[in-house]
PLY file of the C-alpha trace (Angstrom):
ply
format ascii 1.0
element vertex 469
property float x
property float y
property float z
element edge 468
property int vertex1
property int vertex2
end_header
0.00 0.00 0.00
1.39 3.40 -0.97
2.02 5.90 1.86
-0.38 8.88 1.83
0.84 11.98 0.05
1.86 14.85 2.37
-0.73 17.58 2.62
-0.01 21.25 1.91
0.67 22.09 5.55
3.24 19.29 5.88
5.00 20.43 2.69
5.13 24.01 3.92
6.51 22.87 7.28
9.21 20.82 5.54
10.13 23.72 3.28
10.43 26.08 6.27
12.57 23.53 8.09
14.90 23.25 5.08
15.15 27.07 4.79
16.26 27.22 8.42
18.86 24.48 7.98
20.27 26.14 4.86
20.57 29.37 6.83
22.55 27.47 9.47
24.94 26.31 6.74
25.39 29.90 5.56
26.11 31.02 9.13
28.72 28.30 9.65
30.66 29.51 6.59
31.72 32.59 8.52
31.48 31.75 12.23
32.01 28.99 14.78
29.32 26.74 16.28
29.42 28.70 19.53
28.57 31.93 17.70
25.39 30.68 16.02
22.57 33.15 16.61
18.88 32.22 16.33
17.87 35.77 15.40
20.34 35.91 12.49
19.39 32.40 11.37
15.75 33.51 11.30
16.70 36.60 9.29
18.71 34.60 6.75
15.92 32.03 6.44
13.28 34.73 5.96
11.16 33.53 8.89
10.35 34.77 12.38
12.60 33.89 15.31
9.69 32.15 17.03
9.35 29.89 13.98
12.97 28.76 14.39
12.38 27.96 18.08
9.15 26.13 17.24
11.07 23.79 14.94
14.21 23.55 17.09
13.72 24.47 20.77
17.45 24.29 21.60
20.75 24.82 19.84
21.56 21.13 20.35
18.35 20.15 18.56
19.14 22.56 15.74
22.69 21.27 15.26
21.60 17.63 15.43
18.99 18.25 12.75
21.53 20.17 10.67
24.11 17.35 10.61
21.40 14.79 9.85
20.11 17.01 7.03
23.63 17.36 5.62
24.01 13.58 5.47
20.62 13.13 3.84
21.47 15.81 1.28
24.74 14.08 0.49
23.04 10.73 -0.07
20.22 12.33 -2.06
22.75 13.95 -4.41
24.76 10.75 -4.98
22.61 9.41 -7.87
23.07 12.73 -9.70
26.83 12.55 -9.27
27.94 8.92 -9.71
31.50 9.90 -10.51
34.14 8.34 -8.24
36.54 10.41 -6.17
39.29 9.86 -8.72
37.22 11.81 -11.27
36.87 14.74 -8.87
40.61 14.66 -8.33
41.15 14.61 -12.09
38.95 17.71 -12.46
40.92 19.55 -9.76
44.20 18.58 -11.42
42.92 19.72 -14.82
41.82 23.07 -13.39
45.23 23.77 -11.86
47.36 22.25 -14.64
49.54 24.53 -16.82
47.60 25.70 -19.88
48.25 27.30 -23.22
47.47 30.97 -22.54
46.92 31.52 -26.27
43.98 29.07 -26.55
40.78 31.11 -26.96
38.29 30.73 -24.12
34.84 31.96 -23.13
35.62 34.20 -20.17
32.97 35.73 -17.90
33.90 38.77 -15.79
31.53 39.89 -13.01
32.16 43.42 -11.72
30.39 46.16 -9.79
32.86 48.72 -11.23
32.36 49.59 -14.88
31.87 52.53 -17.21
30.81 55.31 -16.84
32.65 55.13 -13.48
36.11 56.71 -13.73
38.71 54.98 -11.57
41.69 52.66 -11.75
39.59 49.50 -11.40
37.43 50.40 -14.39
40.43 51.41 -16.51
42.19 48.15 -15.67
39.18 45.96 -16.46
38.21 47.73 -19.69
41.77 47.60 -21.04
42.23 43.95 -20.06
38.92 43.02 -21.72
40.06 44.79 -24.91
43.36 42.89 -24.86
41.61 39.57 -24.20
39.33 40.11 -27.19
42.34 41.03 -29.34
43.93 37.74 -28.23
40.89 35.82 -29.54
39.00 35.23 -26.30
35.23 35.71 -26.10
34.48 37.89 -23.06
31.15 38.56 -21.36
31.11 41.32 -18.73
28.31 41.41 -16.14
28.17 45.01 -14.89
25.80 47.49 -13.16
24.57 48.95 -16.47
22.53 45.76 -16.99
20.44 46.21 -13.83
18.43 48.70 -11.83
20.77 50.78 -9.67
20.77 53.37 -6.93
23.52 55.88 -6.05
25.85 54.80 -3.27
25.17 56.89 -0.13
27.85 59.59 0.32
29.18 58.69 -3.16
26.57 59.42 -5.85
29.03 58.80 -8.72
29.02 55.07 -7.94
25.85 53.16 -8.86
24.96 50.00 -6.92
23.01 47.26 -8.71
19.93 45.75 -7.04
17.90 42.59 -7.63
20.76 40.91 -9.46
20.84 37.26 -8.36
18.34 35.71 -10.78
19.35 37.88 -13.78
23.02 37.02 -13.17
22.03 33.34 -13.07
20.39 33.69 -16.47
23.46 35.45 -17.88
25.63 32.55 -16.66
23.33 30.05 -18.37
23.16 32.02 -21.62
26.94 32.50 -21.92
28.11 29.10 -20.57
31.60 30.34 -19.59
34.74 28.23 -19.49
36.44 30.57 -16.99
34.88 32.94 -14.45
36.50 35.94 -12.79
34.83 37.97 -10.04
36.48 41.38 -9.88
34.59 43.10 -7.04
32.90 42.28 -3.75
29.64 44.21 -4.31
26.13 42.90 -5.18
27.10 41.58 -8.63
30.24 39.95 -7.24
28.22 38.41 -4.40
25.65 37.00 -6.81
28.34 35.52 -9.06
30.15 34.06 -6.05
26.95 32.46 -4.76
26.23 30.90 -8.15
29.77 29.51 -8.47
29.69 28.05 -4.96
26.22 26.52 -5.39
26.97 25.11 -8.84
30.51 24.07 -7.86
32.09 26.12 -10.66
35.78 27.07 -10.34
36.40 30.82 -10.31
39.05 33.43 -9.53
38.83 36.81 -7.81
40.96 39.94 -7.59
41.72 42.48 -4.86
41.48 45.93 -6.44
40.41 48.04 -3.48
41.44 48.07 0.17
37.81 47.77 1.17
38.35 47.45 4.95
40.41 50.66 5.01
37.86 52.50 2.84
34.98 51.50 5.10
36.95 52.32 8.24
37.72 55.80 6.83
34.02 56.50 6.26
32.24 54.64 9.05
32.98 53.85 12.71
33.76 50.19 11.94
36.92 48.33 12.94
39.30 47.06 10.27
38.80 43.52 11.56
35.13 43.56 10.49
36.07 44.53 6.92
38.80 41.91 6.68
36.47 39.21 8.05
34.06 39.92 5.19
36.83 40.01 2.58
38.31 36.72 3.77
34.87 35.10 3.64
34.28 36.46 0.13
37.61 35.31 -1.36
37.93 32.00 0.51
36.32 29.77 -2.21
38.32 31.46 -4.99
40.84 29.27 -6.78
43.20 32.25 -7.11
43.12 35.71 -5.60
44.93 38.10 -7.96
46.80 41.07 -6.46
48.82 43.82 -8.13
51.97 44.05 -5.98
54.25 41.94 -3.76
53.51 44.26 -0.81
49.77 43.69 -1.19
50.37 39.97 -1.43
52.38 39.95 1.79
49.83 42.13 3.57
46.91 39.87 2.63
48.90 36.76 3.57
49.43 38.24 7.02
45.66 38.70 7.28
45.10 35.01 6.52
44.22 35.11 2.80
45.41 32.21 0.63
45.87 31.19 -3.03
47.31 34.63 -3.84
48.75 35.21 -7.34
50.51 38.17 -8.95
48.66 40.24 -11.55
50.51 43.44 -12.42
49.18 46.44 -14.33
49.91 48.18 -17.60
49.81 51.64 -19.12
49.06 52.94 -22.62
52.37 54.58 -23.51
50.96 55.82 -26.83
48.17 57.74 -25.16
50.16 58.92 -22.13
53.37 60.43 -23.51
55.66 63.38 -22.80
54.77 66.86 -24.04
56.48 67.49 -27.36
58.21 70.64 -28.51
55.64 73.20 -29.55
52.81 71.51 -27.62
50.84 74.03 -25.54
51.36 74.16 -21.77
47.90 74.02 -20.20
49.39 75.34 -16.94
51.09 78.31 -18.63
49.13 80.83 -16.54
50.00 79.17 -13.21
53.08 79.83 -11.04
55.67 77.05 -11.44
56.42 74.35 -10.47
53.04 72.62 -10.79
52.26 69.76 -8.37
49.39 67.60 -9.65
46.96 65.11 -8.10
44.64 62.98 -10.28
41.96 60.73 -8.83
38.80 60.62 -6.79
38.38 63.52 -4.40
37.40 61.47 -1.37
38.46 61.15 2.25
40.09 57.73 1.80
42.50 59.20 -0.78
44.21 61.31 1.93
44.30 64.34 -0.40
44.59 66.87 2.42
48.05 65.48 3.23
49.06 66.96 -0.15
46.95 70.12 -0.11
48.27 71.18 3.32
51.94 70.99 2.24
54.02 74.16 2.07
55.17 73.92 -1.56
56.33 76.55 -4.08
54.35 77.17 -7.26
50.86 75.72 -7.71
48.78 72.73 -6.65
46.27 71.26 -9.11
43.61 68.62 -8.41
41.92 66.71 -11.26
38.97 64.46 -10.54
35.42 64.30 -9.15
34.29 63.04 -5.77
32.18 63.60 -2.66
34.83 65.76 -0.92
35.26 68.20 -3.83
33.11 71.10 -2.57
34.47 70.84 0.96
38.10 71.00 -0.19
37.42 73.79 -2.68
36.12 75.91 0.16
38.92 74.93 2.55
41.80 75.42 0.07
40.94 78.43 -2.14
44.50 78.69 -3.50
44.37 75.18 -5.00
43.21 74.83 -8.62
40.42 72.22 -8.89
39.84 71.16 -12.51
37.04 68.59 -12.01
36.81 65.46 -14.13
39.10 65.13 -17.17
39.57 62.24 -19.59
41.20 61.25 -22.87
43.81 63.57 -24.36
42.89 66.34 -21.95
43.81 64.14 -18.98
47.06 63.04 -20.64
47.97 66.70 -21.22
47.45 67.48 -17.52
49.92 64.74 -16.60
52.46 65.82 -19.24
52.39 69.52 -18.30
52.83 68.97 -14.55
56.25 69.10 -12.90
55.51 66.53 -10.18
52.66 64.08 -9.65
51.72 63.66 -5.97
50.10 60.42 -4.77
49.17 60.78 -1.07
46.86 57.74 -0.80
47.55 55.07 1.81
44.61 52.82 0.88
45.17 51.89 -2.79
46.35 48.46 -3.91
48.39 49.78 -6.84
47.60 53.30 -8.06
47.27 53.11 -11.84
47.61 56.90 -12.03
51.25 56.49 -10.95
52.10 54.66 -14.19
50.05 57.13 -16.25
52.01 60.05 -14.82
55.35 58.28 -15.33
54.46 57.49 -18.94
54.30 61.25 -19.61
57.71 61.70 -17.97
56.31 63.27 -14.79
58.02 61.95 -11.62
55.92 60.76 -8.68
56.11 61.67 -5.00
54.25 59.27 -2.70
54.06 57.72 0.74
55.61 54.24 1.23
52.30 52.39 0.80
51.33 49.36 -1.36
51.76 50.37 -4.98
54.30 53.19 -4.63
56.59 51.13 -2.42
56.63 48.39 -5.09
57.17 50.71 -8.07
59.27 53.68 -7.02
62.38 52.47 -5.10
65.33 52.15 -7.49
63.26 53.24 -10.51
64.60 56.77 -10.92
60.97 57.69 -11.64
59.94 59.07 -8.25
60.70 59.59 -4.59
59.07 58.06 -1.50
58.36 59.99 1.68
60.29 58.99 4.78
57.26 57.46 6.53
53.52 57.11 5.99
52.99 60.44 7.77
56.17 62.47 7.21
58.45 63.54 4.38
56.01 64.04 1.49
57.06 67.69 1.02
60.74 66.71 0.75
59.83 63.94 -1.72
57.94 66.46 -3.88
60.91 68.83 -4.00
63.40 66.04 -4.77
61.27 64.94 -7.74
62.01 68.28 -9.41
65.60 67.11 -9.94
64.75 63.79 -11.64
65.40 63.14 -15.35
62.01 63.00 -17.12
63.43 60.79 -19.89
64.38 58.14 -17.32
60.91 58.41 -15.80
59.34 57.71 -19.19
61.74 54.82 -19.86
60.68 53.13 -16.62
56.96 53.33 -17.53
57.62 51.75 -20.93
58.33 48.43 -19.18
54.60 48.03 -18.37
52.19 46.89 -21.11
48.51 45.96 -21.09
49.18 42.88 -23.23
51.50 41.46 -20.55
48.86 42.32 -17.95
46.18 40.42 -19.93
48.47 37.42 -20.41
49.07 37.27 -16.64
45.31 37.39 -16.14
44.71 34.44 -18.47
47.45 32.38 -16.79
45.78 32.95 -13.43
42.31 31.84 -14.59
40.97 28.42 -13.60
38.71 27.21 -16.42
36.37 24.26 -16.06
38.09 21.44 -18.02
36.63 19.46 -20.87
34.60 17.26 -21.01
33.19 18.18 -17.58
32.39 21.72 -18.75
30.28 20.55 -21.69
28.57 17.92 -19.57
27.71 20.45 -16.82
26.11 23.04 -19.11
24.23 20.33 -21.04
22.84 18.98 -17.76
21.83 22.49 -16.69
19.99 23.10 -19.98
18.17 19.78 -19.57
17.18 20.67 -16.01
15.84 24.05 -17.17
13.66 22.32 -19.78
12.30 19.91 -17.15
11.42 22.78 -14.81
9.65 24.64 -17.61
7.54 21.55 -18.38
6.46 20.95 -14.77
4.09 23.95 -14.49
2.52 22.97 -17.84
1.95 19.43 -16.58
0.38 20.76 -13.37
0 1
1 2
2 3
3 4
4 5
5 6
6 7
7 8
8 9
9 10
10 11
11 12
12 13
13 14
14 15
15 16
16 17
17 18
18 19
19 20
20 21
21 22
22 23
23 24
24 25
25 26
26 27
27 28
28 29
29 30
30 31
31 32
32 33
33 34
34 35
35 36
36 37
37 38
38 39
39 40
40 41
41 42
42 43
43 44
44 45
45 46
46 47
47 48
48 49
49 50
50 51
51 52
52 53
53 54
54 55
55 56
56 57
57 58
58 59
59 60
60 61
61 62
62 63
63 64
64 65
65 66
66 67
67 68
68 69
69 70
70 71
71 72
72 73
73 74
74 75
75 76
76 77
77 78
78 79
79 80
80 81
81 82
82 83
83 84
84 85
85 86
86 87
87 88
88 89
89 90
90 91
91 92
92 93
93 94
94 95
95 96
96 97
97 98
98 99
99 100
100 101
101 102
102 103
103 104
104 105
105 106
106 107
107 108
108 109
109 110
110 111
111 112
112 113
113 114
114 115
115 116
116 117
117 118
118 119
119 120
120 121
121 122
122 123
123 124
124 125
125 126
126 127
127 128
128 129
129 130
130 131
131 132
132 133
133 134
134 135
135 136
136 137
137 138
138 139
139 140
140 141
141 142
142 143
143 144
144 145
145 146
146 147
147 148
148 149
149 150
150 151
151 152
152 153
153 154
154 155
155 156
156 157
157 158
158 159
159 160
160 161
161 162
162 163
163 164
164 165
165 166
166 167
167 168
168 169
169 170
170 171
171 172
172 173
173 174
174 175
175 176
176 177
177 178
178 179
179 180
180 181
181 182
182 183
183 184
184 185
185 186
186 187
187 188
188 189
189 190
190 191
191 192
192 193
193 194
194 195
195 196
196 197
197 198
198 199
199 200
200 201
201 202
202 203
203 204
204 205
205 206
206 207
207 208
208 209
209 210
210 211
211 212
212 213
213 214
214 215
215 216
216 217
217 218
218 219
219 220
220 221
221 222
222 223
223 224
224 225
225 226
226 227
227 228
228 229
229 230
230 231
231 232
232 233
233 234
234 235
235 236
236 237
237 238
238 239
239 240
240 241
241 242
242 243
243 244
244 245
245 246
246 247
247 248
248 249
249 250
250 251
251 252
252 253
253 254
254 255
255 256
256 257
257 258
258 259
259 260
260 261
261 262
262 263
263 264
264 265
265 266
266 267
267 268
268 269
269 270
270 271
271 272
272 273
273 274
274 275
275 276
276 277
277 278
278 279
279 280
280 281
281 282
282 283
283 284
284 285
285 286
286 287
287 288
288 289
289 290
290 291
291 292
292 293
293 294
294 295
295 296
296 297
297 298
298 299
299 300
300 301
301 302
302 303
303 304
304 305
305 306
306 307
307 308
308 309
309 310
310 311
311 312
312 313
313 314
314 315
315 316
316 317
317 318
318 319
319 320
320 321
321 322
322 323
323 324
324 325
325 326
326 327
327 328
328 329
329 330
330 331
331 332
332 333
333 334
334 335
335 336
336 337
337 338
338 339
339 340
340 341
341 342
342 343
343 344
344 345
345 346
346 347
347 348
348 349
349 350
350 351
351 352
352 353
353 354
354 355
355 356
356 357
357 358
358 359
359 360
360 361
361 362
362 363
363 364
364 365
365 366
366 367
367 368
368 369
369 370
370 371
371 372
372 373
373 374
374 375
375 376
376 377
377 378
378 379
379 380
380 381
381 382
382 383
383 384
384 385
385 386
386 387
387 388
388 389
389 390
390 391
391 392
392 393
393 394
394 395
395 396
396 397
397 398
398 399
399 400
400 401
401 402
402 403
403 404
404 405
405 406
406 407
407 408
408 409
409 410
410 411
411 412
412 413
413 414
414 415
415 416
416 417
417 418
418 419
419 420
420 421
421 422
422 423
423 424
424 425
425 426
426 427
427 428
428 429
429 430
430 431
431 432
432 433
433 434
434 435
435 436
436 437
437 438
438 439
439 440
440 441
441 442
442 443
443 444
444 445
445 446
446 447
447 448
448 449
449 450
450 451
451 452
452 453
453 454
454 455
455 456
456 457
457 458
458 459
459 460
460 461
461 462
462 463
463 464
464 465
465 466
466 467
467 468
């Protein structure tokens, strides 16, 4: 005799129970058993806290049910994955094996930073995508322009995507990537990460922004909270790409793993020294001209530059939330607003010294852009400058992270601009793109083809079920 079918109430109860247990699994990804919190489990499960207690009156009951549920899930998934352990090991070995970087691939890049944003992350990603396409790769970029967005509080220039998880899922299915790279830790990056983890797809990530330091500069949050989130985000990544050895060492000290080098490039055709007869856009300003280019924001430490007692003129190029405040506070500084293209290159080329006061960047692409025009760079000994400037003849570092920037600025006036340009010519975007491809971890054949075929079949089955009902 067949057992009676469960009624609607029983099915709803079972679904609620499973939601709670999945929320427990999410909690345990980032905290210990002792730190489990019923209120947060209820929030993650989308139910009331009383509902959690009704199903599991004690933490012991909850954990016992969770481990039993994990075992049942494992056994339930076995028929769908009959491959032996040796096959899984073969997949892992194929993912990490040396590959021909010239073989064209379908590469998906998920990023919360994209045009029309103007910053080093966007310039890096757009140039790398162009180089990848020139190398024969097919690249799909998932970016905020494809979704509804709202302006980031305190930073209206940056748009944050909302309601992205299901659309990102569909973009994954439509493109069927061989290799996946998640460039940022925002909503789009989170959605892509969740999909990769749930579908067991290999992926890589990159560390473009010192997020914990940025948050700590704007909000009363400890650095430890920011680094806890970043470690959680990057933990499943096959490789975490960073721009400099200093950044690599710093992240290793914070407990990050699987870190790989991914340097940067500069367009030496676009950013080049001012030629004889070219106009000087700073001709009406007292010389020498000390230039800053970048976002005008508190985390960029711009006031450390603006407050210096320097001869000549100070010029700031770039937009940002702190622009009006600093214009009012420093009336003798020339603020030029946003500049791009040839106009931006001319600002670099006509300056006498480029000043980079930031302590929170991971590289500082503007450093290479300035050097490519022959303009020497004065900076604090922070990640990026400390990896590029020493021994280069292209700039001078301050004595410490708080002192000596004025002296560095003045010493830059004596540097040979031809040597500065020669140093920048060592960095190319093609080499940067090749490093990127070598760091990727594509899903190997034939597992890749089998996975996407199975997913298409599952989608067809799900579409037929409502029709059958």
